[in-house]
N, C-alpha and C positions, 0 to 999 in steps of 0.2 A: 557534478560537483557544484555546491553552492558558490555562486559568484556574487560579490557585493557590487551593486550598480556603481559605475565609475563616471557617470555623467553622459549627457547627450552626445551622440555621434562617436562614442568610443568604439574601438574594434571589438566585435563580439568574441566571446570565449568559445572554445571547442568543447562540446558536450560529449558525454560518454558514448562510445560506439560499440555496437554489438560485435561479437567475434564473427569470423567468417562462417557463412552458412552455405548449404548446398542449394543455392538458387542461381538462376541465370540472369537475375536482375543486376543492374549497375550498382556499385557500392555508393554512388552519390545520387540522391534523389533531387531532381530539379526543384528550385525554390525561387520565389521572387527576390530581387535584390533587397538587401537591408539598407534602408536610408538613414537609420539612426532613430526613426520615429515609429514607423509602421511595425507592428508586431509580426514577426515571421517565426513560426515554431522551429526550435532547435538552431536558429541563426541569431535572433536578437539576444541582447544581454539578458542575464538571468532575471533581473528585477522586472523588466518589461514582460517577459514570459510568465513569471509567477503571478504578477498582479492581474494580468489579463485572464489567465486560466482560472484564478480564484473567482473572478466575477462570472464567467460563463458557467463554471461548474456549480456555483452556489444556487443558481436558479433552475437547476435540472428538474425539480418537481413541477415547475410552472410550464415547462415545455410539453408535458404530457398531453397528447391529443389536441394541442392548440395550433392555431394558425399564427406562426411566428414570423416577424419581420425584423431583420438585423440591419439597422440603419447605419451606413458607412461600415460595411462588413470587412473591408480590407482584403486580406489574403484568403478569407473564407473559412478558416479553421473553426471559428465559433459557430457560424451558421451550420456547418456540417455537423458539429456536435449536437446542436439543438435539433437538427433534422432526424437524429436517431430516435427521438421520442415524440416529435411533433406530428400533427396531422399534415402540415406542410411547413417548410422553412424557406424564406426568401431573403437573400442578401442583396442589398442595394449599395452601390458605391459609384462615385463619380469617375473613378479611374477604370478605363476600359482594360488596361493592362491587368489590374487586379481581378476584375470580374471574368476576363478571359481565362486567366490562370485558374481561378477558383472553379470555373465550370469544367475545366479539363481534369482536375484532380479530385473534385468532390461532386460526382455526378448525381448524387441522390438529393441534393439541395438545388434550388433555383437561384441564379444570379443574374441581376439586371444592372446595366450601366445607367445610372440616373442620379441626379442631384437629390440628396436626402430631403432637401427643403421642398421639393416638388413632387415627392412620392405620395401616392394615395394610400393612406393607412386605414381607411375606413373598414376594410375587411379583416383586420388583424385582431386576434385575441390578446396578443402580447407583442409589444415593440421594445426591443432592446437596442441601446445605442451607447456603446462604451468608448469613452475618449474621443468624442466627435464634436460636441458643441463648442469646445474651445478653439476648434479649427475653422469654424464657419464665419463668413463675412457678415452674416445676419443671423445670429443665434435665435433671436425672437421669432423670426420667420419659421425657423425649424420647430420651435415649441408650438406655434400656432398650427403647423402642419400635422404634428403628431396628435393633436387634440382629436383628430378624426377617429382615432382608435378609441372605442368605447370600453375596451378591456383594460389591461394593465400596461403601464409604460415605465421603463427603467432607463435612467440616464445617469452616466457617471462623468466626472470631470476632476482634474487635479486641483488640489488646494493651493492657492497662490501663496498662502502664508508659509508653506514649506518650500515651494518651488522658487519663489521670487519674493522673499520676505520684505524687501524695501520698496517694492512697487505698490502703486495705488491702482484702484479700479480704473480702467481706461488706458493705462500705460501700455506701451507695446511690450509684450512678453519677451523675455530673453530667448525662449525657444522660437526659432524662426518659423516653425510650422503653426504656431498658435496666433490667433487674432486677439483673444481676450482671455483673461483668467480671473477667477473669483476666489474669495475666501469662502469658508463653509457658510458663514452667515449671509454673505451676499448672494451665493448660489441658492440658498433656501428662500430668500426673499424673491429672487427671480422666478423660481418654480411656483411659489404661492401666488404670485402675480398672475401667472398664466393659467393656473388651475384652481381658481378660488372656490369652485363648487365640487371638487373631487377630493377624496381622501389622499393625503400626501404624508409619506413617512420617509425617513432618511436612514441610510446605512453609512457607516464609516469604514474605510479600509485602513488597516493598521500600517504605520510606517516601518514596522519590523517585518522583514521577509519571513514567509512568502506573501504577506499582506492579507491576513484573514479579515473577513467582513463581520461587523457586529452592528447591532441596532443602535440608533441614536445619531445625533449630529454633533460630532466632536470637532471643535475648532482647531485641534492639532492633528486631525487625521490626515493621511496621505492623499486619499481620494475620497470624494463625497459622492454617494449614489442616491439619487432621488427615486423613490418608488411611488408612482401615481396609480391609484386604483385600490380596490379592496382585496381581501383574501389573506389568509395567514401566511406570514413570511416563512420561507424554508427554515427548518431547524436541522442542524447536522450534529450527530453525537460526538462527544469528545472521546478520542481513542487513545489508549495507552498501549504501546507495543514493546514487547521484550525481544531483543535480538542477541542471541548468543553468537560469538564470533571468535576465531582463533587468530590467524594471521592474514586477514583479508580486508584491511582497512580501506583500500581504494574502492573496491566494489561495494563494501558496506556503506560508505559515505555517499556514494552515488545512489544507492538504494534508498536511503533515508531522504536525500534531496528530492528524489522523484516522488516518493510517497507524500511529502508535505506539499509539493507543488501541485499534485493531481488529486488532492482531497480538500474540499472547501470548508472543512471543520477543523477545530483545534486538535492537535496531536502532540504527544510526547513519546520519547523513546528511552527505554532503559537498555543500554548497550552493555552486555556482559562480556568482558575480555577473559576468555578461557585459556589461561597460560599463554598469553600473547607476548610476542617478542618486543624488544624495546622500540624498534623502528615503528611498528604498527601501533604500539601503545601511544607513542608521541603524536602520531597522526590523529588518533582518536581524541586525545586530550586537546589538541589544537582545534579540532572541529567542534568539540563541545564548548570550548571557550568562545568560539565565534558564533555559536547558536545558543546563547544563554536562555534557559527556561524550557527548552524542549528536547535537549539531548543530555542524558545523564549517564555517566560512565561508572560502571561497577567492575572491579578487578578481582579475578581469581588467580592465585599464584600458579595453579595447575589446571589442566583441561579436565573439568568435571563432567564433560559430556553435554550434548544438546539439551536433554531434558532438565538436568540440574541447573544448567546455565539459564534456560528459559524460566525455571522456577524462581531463580534469584531475581531476575528482572521483574517478573510478575509480582513477587513479594514486595519489592520496592514500590511499584506502581500502586498496588492495592493499599499499602500503608499510606502513601501520599494522598490517595483519595481524589474524588472529583471526576472520575471517568465513567462514561456511559457504557463503555465496552472495552475489553482487553483483547490484545492480539499477540501472536507470536509469529515471527518471520525469519526465514533464512537471510543470510547476508549477501547472497549472490543472485538476487532477483531484481527485475525492473518492471514496475506495474504499467499496464496500459492506462489510457486516460480515464476509463470508467471503472477501473478495478475496485478501488476502495469505496467510491461512491455507491457502486452496486452492492458491495458487501454490507455497508451500513444501512443503505436503503432497504435491503432485503431483511435485515435484522428488525428494523422498525415495523415493516409491514407484517412480518411473521408474529411479532409481539402483539400487534393490534388484532391479529386474527386468532389470538390465544393458542398459538402453536407451541409455546414454551421452547423457543430455540435455545440450544446450548452452544453448539459449535457451527460455524459457517465457513466453508472453505472455498478457495479459488479454483480456477481451472488454469492449466499451464501446459507448455510444450514438453516439459520434462517432469513427469510425476506419474506414479503408478496408478492403475485402476481407472475408474470412471472419470476422474478429474483430468485425464489426459486429453488435451485439445491441441492438435498440431496445426498451427496456422502456417501457411507457406506464402512465398512471394515477397519476402522482405529480407533485407540485410543491413539496414541502418534504422535509426530511430524514427525518422519521418515516415518511412514506408511501413515500419512496424505499427506505429500508431494508427495509420490509415487502415491497415489490414485488420487490426483489432477493433477499430470502430465499426467497420463493415460487419464483422462477426457479431458485435454487440447489437446490431440492428435486429437480428433474428433471435437474440437471447435476452434482451432487456427485460427488467422487472420479472425475472424468472428464477426460481430456485427448485432444486430437486432433492427430496428427502433421500439420504443415503447413509448407511451405517459406518462408513469408513472414510473419515476426513483426514487427509494426510497432514503432517506437521509442517509442511512447506511454508504455508502462510494461512492463517485463519483468524477469525474473530471469535471471542468467547464472551458470553453475557456475564455480568457480575454475579447473577444468581447461580449460574453454573459453576463459576470459579469458587464461590463460597461453599457450594455443596460438595464438590469433588476434589477441590484443590488442584494440584499441578501434575506434572509428569512423575511417574514412578522412577526413582533413581536406580532401581535394580537393572535397568537396561543399558547402563553405562554410557558409552559415547553416542549411542543412538540406534534406531531401528526397533520397531514394534512399540515404542513408548507412546506413539500416537494412537495405535489400535487399542492399547490399554486405556488411554484417556477417553476414546470414543465409547468403549464398552462401559466404563464407569458412568459416563454422561447418560447413556441410554438406560442403565439400570437404576439411575437416580431420577428418571422420569423426564429427561430432556430429549429434544429432537436434534438431529444433526443434518446439515444441508450443504449441498453444493450450489453455489450461486453461479448460475450458468454463464452470465456475461462478464464475470470478474476475472478476466484473463491477465496473466502476467508472464513475462519471459523469465525463464530459469536457466542459469548457466549449468548447474548440476554437479553435485557430489564434490564440491571444491574442498571442503574440510577433510573428507576421507582421503582424497587424492594427496593433499598436502601432507597428511600424517602417515601416508603409505599404509593405510589400514587395509587388511584383506576383507573387502566388502562382503564377498560371498560367505566367508567364514563367520563374519559378524552376524549376517542374516541367519545362518543356521543356529548359531549360539543363542541369539535372542528369541528366535522362534521357540526353542526348547524352554527358555525361561518363561515365556508367555504361556505356553501350554501347561507348565507345572503350576503357575499362579492360578490359572482359571480352571484347572482340572479337566482339560480337553486334550484329546490325542492328536487331532488335526486342527491346524490354525483356523481354517474357514468355519469351524464350528462356533466361533465366537459370535458370528453374525446372528445365529438363532438362539444364543444363550439368553435365558430369561430370568435366571436366578443366580446370584453370586454363591460361590462355594462357602461353606462354613469357615469362619475365621478370616475371610478376605474382606478388607474394608474398601468401601467405595471412595473414601476420602484419603488423599495423600497430602500431608502438610507441605507447604511450599519450602519449608526448611528441612524436609526429611533428608536423612543421610543414609546411604547404603554402606554397611560395614561388612566388608568381605571376610570370609572365614579363612580362606587360603588364597591370598592375592599374589599373583606372580606376573612378571613381564613375559609376554608371549611372542613379541616380534621386535624388529630393530627400531621401530618408531617409538617404542616405549609403552605401547598399549598394554594395560593390565586387566586381568580378569580373575574372578573367583573360580578356582578349580572345581569347587563343589557345586556352586549355583549357576555359573555362567558358561564355563568352558564346554564346548561340544565334545563328543566322544573322541573325535579325531584330534582335537587340541589336547585333550587329556592324554591320549596315547603318545603324541609327540613329546609332551612334557616328561612322561615316564621314560621314553626313549632317550631324552636328553640326560636324565639322571643315570641311566645305564651307561651311557658313553662316558660320563664324568666319573662314575664310581667303580666301574668294572665288575669283577666277579663278586666282590663283597656286597654290592648293591643287589646283584642277582639273587644272592643267598637270602638277603633281607626280604625281597619281594616274594620269593618262593615260600619263606616261612610265614609271611603275612597271608598269602593265598591259602596255605594249608590250614592256618588257624581259622580263616573265614569259612573254608570248606567244612571243617569240623563243627563250627558253630551252627551252620545251616543244617548239617546232618543231624545234630542233636535236637534242633527245633522241629525237624520233620518227624 
């Protein structure tokens, strides 16, 4: 859940916990104590976590095959993330407690106990130092030390204008852990003084959570980041996600909070409330009002189904414009640290390779087919993130072409969305609408991919369980709908289908509506299906049986008369 920062030293909030899992591990992963200043994943206040993660994630492309030094690495989480992509990653910190802990939980990176002002940076391709310089007794000594790095140097610090607006340069900061604080202009002057012959650029971290980074020196920014050295700055696509939901506000809000925390680019969400009750609707409205600009609430009086709900969100985002990619996600998922970064990075690389990507899907613990990746050995968020990071080491920067991307969570390029539209509403509450979308993307000339390292945790089938839907019956019903639409007898044939049937359109408008011919309620939850186009043979038989029970002998006579007339019709035709 998003928590607004309440000030230095406040008690940390409790973050979302995973449900019980079949593991032998403790439910509490050991962590360093939270002092109120050092960032501790899943322990520190939300603002501290979000702003630190945004910085480490933003520079992900610069870690690739580089010798990285993380000066004043603290708990070690950031050095560990860099080590996934780097040739080597070393975290240096003056606290032996911190480096001992880091070495014990992040074994793939190297940690040394050393004053960052005395470290030898001459062998580094990249030095990162986030929220360090304001702690040092001699900041200029540190700047002189990092000069030894002939590659890139990234240094961040808080803006005194926001933290202590009445103080002057040289005043003792209010924060007892800081020795000095600068305004944006003062920090820029300090950096230019020590690097007169190097290219220097500045990034600013927004004062609005989660604290996105953008180019330029903003006097009113929350944090200022100096970038010393050449090379194109990382660019992260702006993502627009549609999230259909029914009565699952708590998990849905947690999901969005995690997505925006673990993605270093701008994001917006169109949350579609599908027949949501008053309590959950209130929670969503409150959440949207506390996150102006990136959460938009759209309301349906009735549950229109996953596909139609997603379409409504996509239509809103497409009309709003300005997005580099669109996405759809379930409301009961929690992304790993690298999930969205890997998705968007893969999209950019595949576009550069002229692969014409259309859909890019995640891997998960609960999903059918090739996207299933069951990671074990965790039962809380800290251990889940560490497990997922270790998995990412072997799957980073990798994507597999695959014809069946599940609707669980995926990215869609704007070109693909414009060409094929959204989900076909004939699939009702859900199932097979994603296979239909994949097939239309393929026949329209787009490629579909599984991004191998984009892992996320999935709770699984929450909406179907809440609505008491017969999942197996729904599968059989929609499988038949899919077969009729594409003219195939067996579902798996769609993978090899190369030509659409006559009269079948590859484009489904985002505002398309399915108008049933004979719509009836088939179960206690209120699920409705079209008896002609959607109901399975068994469901149709049950419906006929219900009419017999209600109407008795008279209904039997009507059915027999109808069958005799049908028999006579076919006999005449023969």
